N, C-alpha and C positions, 0 to 999 in steps of 0.2 A: 382780737381773733375777726378777723374778715365776716361778714354773716354773709350767707347767699340768699337768694329768694326764697326758700322750702323755708327756711330758718324763720326771716321776717313773717311768711306767711303765717307760720302756726304764733307765734307773735302777736300779731295783728290778732287771731282766732281769738287766743285766751285776753287779749283785752278788751274784745267784743263782750267776749262771754261775760267776764267780770263786770262788763258796763262801767269800766276805770277812763271815764273821758279826760281827762287829764294826763295822766299814762299815754292814751291813744294819739293822743294830739302830741304829747312828747313823742311819742316812736313815727308817729307821721312827718315831723317835722328831721327827723334822723335821715327817716327813706328821702325825703325832698333834698339832704343835704347828700345822699350817697350817688342820687338822679338816678336811682333802680326804680322812682314810683313809675316809670313810663312800662312798669313792665306789667302787661295784662293780667298777670294773675296777682300781682300787688295791688294794682288796681284796683281789682275785682275784691280782693279782701279787704282793703280802705271803703269801702263801701260799704259793705256787708259790717266792718267795725262801729262807723257811724250807725250805721242803722239803730245795731243793738244797744247805741249809745243812746239811742232818740235823738239822735242831733241829725237828724235829717232834712235838715238845711244844706248841712256837709256832705252826707252824702248825697243828694239833690244833686249839688252844685260837683261835687264829682265824676257821677253819673254823666249829666251833660259835656263831658269834656271827652268821650267816647265818640270818636267816629261811628263806630257800628257795635254798639252795644250787646253783648252776649246774653244769655238767657241765664249766666249765672248772676252775672250784672243787674236784669230785671230781677229776676227773683231775690237777690239781696233787697234791694228797692221796696218791693209791694210786701215781703217780709215785715219791715221797718215798719210801714205804716200800718199795715193788718195787726202786727204785735202791740202797739201803742194808740190803737183804735183811731186810727184816722181812714175808716175804713173805704170810703168815697174815693181820696185818693190812693187805696190799692184798686178799685175797681178802675178806675181811671187809667191808672199804667196799668194794668192789665190788658184793656181795650186797645190803648196806645203802642201798648207791646206787639199784638197780634196783627195791627195795620200796617205796623213796620216786617209783618212776614217772618217773626220771630216763634215757634212754637213753644210753648209750654212744658213744664216740666210736671213731676208729681208733686214736689215742695211748692213751685207759683201755683196748680191747682187745690190745693190743698187749703192754702193761704186763701185765696178767691173764696171757696167755698164758706170758709167761717167768714168773711168780710161780709158774704150775701147773706149768711144767719143771721149776723147779727143786725145789719140793715134791714132785715124781715123782706128783702126782694129776692123771692120764688120766682121770678121772674127769668133775672138774670142767671141764679143757680140751678135751674132748671137746662138752662142753655148750657151751661159749662158741666153737667150729668150728661148728656146727650155727648158733647165732645169726648170725654173720660170713655162711653160707651162704644164711638167710634172708633177709638186708637185701644181700644182692650183691655183698657187698664184696672177695671174693677174688678176683674175675678183675679187678677195676679197681686193688686198694694193693695195691704190691711190700712193704714195711711189713708188711702183713698177711697175707700169705701167709710172708714172712720166721720171723717171729714162732710162727707152726704151726707151722713146718719146726723150728727152733728148741724148740716144747714137746715134739711126738712124738719128735724126736733124744733128747733130754733124757729120757724116760720110755721110751728104747729101742724105741717103735712105727716101726721103722726104713723100714718098708715104709709107712707111710703118712707119714711124713717124705719119701719120696721121689715119691711120689704125688703131695705138693703138688708140690715142688721143679719135677717137672716139666708142671705148672701154672700157675705164677706166669710172668704175660706176660714178664716180663722177666729174665733170673736175673744177679745182679749178686757182689758179693764178697762179700757179707751174707750171700747166700742159700747160694754156695756153701760159704763159710767153716764157717758151721752143721752143712752136711749133712756136709762131709768130717770135724768136731770130734764129731759123733755115730758114726762110723765108728770115728774113734781109740777115744774114751773105752768104746766097748761090745766092743772087742776085735776090731773088723774091720779087722785091720789090709791084709792085701790091699785087701779091697774100697776102703780108704781111698785107696790107692797106686793101683789103676786108676781110680777116678773124678777124681782128678788129672791122672791121662795123658787122660783123655776132655778135661777142662777145657781143657790143653795144645791138642791137637788142635786144638779149634775156638776158637781163637786168644783166649780169654776171658783178662783179667788179672788176673795174682796177686798177694800181698802177702806182707810177714813172717809172720804168723798164719799163713797160709795153708801157709807152705811151712815153718814150723817144725811145725805137724802133721803134714804128709805126712813130714817125716825123722824125726819120734817114731814113724812106723808103720812107718817103712824099719829101725829103731833094734830094732823090737818083733820081726819075724819074719825078720830079718838081710839084709834086703833092697840090699847092701853096693852093685851097679853101678847100681840107681834111684838110691840115696842119692849117690854120687859124682856122676852128673847133675846132682842138684838142685845139689850144692855146689858144681859149676861154673859152674850159672845165676846160681846166688848174688856168686861171686866177677865173673861178665861185669857183672851191675848193682852190683857192690860195695857190694852189701848190709853187709857184718859190719861195716862200719866206725864206723856208732855202733847197733848193736843188739845187745848182749853176750849178751841171748834168745836169738837166734838163733843165734849163735857157738856157745852152751854146747851147743845143741839139733843141732849138727855134729860138736861132739868129742861128745856122747851115742853121736849115730847110730856111728860109728866102734869108739867103744869097745865098744857093744854087738855091733856085727859082727863083732868082732876083731881090728878091723882100727885096733891102737893105734901104730903107727908114724904113720900119718895122723890121729889121733886126735891124738897129741903134736905134728905138724906143725899144726895148727890151731890147738893150745892155744897154739904159744909165739907166733903171728901175729896172736893176738885184741891190740887194742887195750885198755889198761887205761882201763878209763871211771870 
């Protein structure tokens, strides 16, 4: 059965998401044999696939063959650099993209903001923020708002992170966890706990990552009572069954609070994963 471009694109996406580099190269070879690698959608999908597989040299080589790279090709390469912590390359690629007159899309901007946060490059992050505001993207795109919260929080600009958070039309688990992580990372443990309690009062959903962060905050300032309440919630939801990180954090919280008997009890009940 002959395969058309649409089927091959989905095959490339699947290989990239599985990070199956050997299968990806085999599929690439099959595509070259049939001569459909000249198709722009196929070519862009190959760049994306290699970027997802951390084969950025191969992705870059394919990218360099495009006479006029599209925003999708630029974004695929930038995403690969950012995902595998080549943050400087991601920013440089973004700057080159703009010099070429290609306008970034929402995914590109989100990746670059996360790169700025990881590099603590507040200046470049503010520039991208201004670009987002000029294009009117902040009010409609939750993902862009979350990326801005992440960038400002990582750079220690928590007042700005809070301001963006409050402007996001729909505050989801990602935005809440991002701001909470910023508080904990910068030693604002009491503020992290207060923020978490506000989230709970509003009835917003929590997850294991969020609970892990607030338990760390409790341990940092010895808030044993709050930590015990969170532990009780974790037990009710039966979250320790398959999450060793969360279990270890409960033990760590009790130990830091001086509740060594409880720490030992939780430790003894943790499943061996």
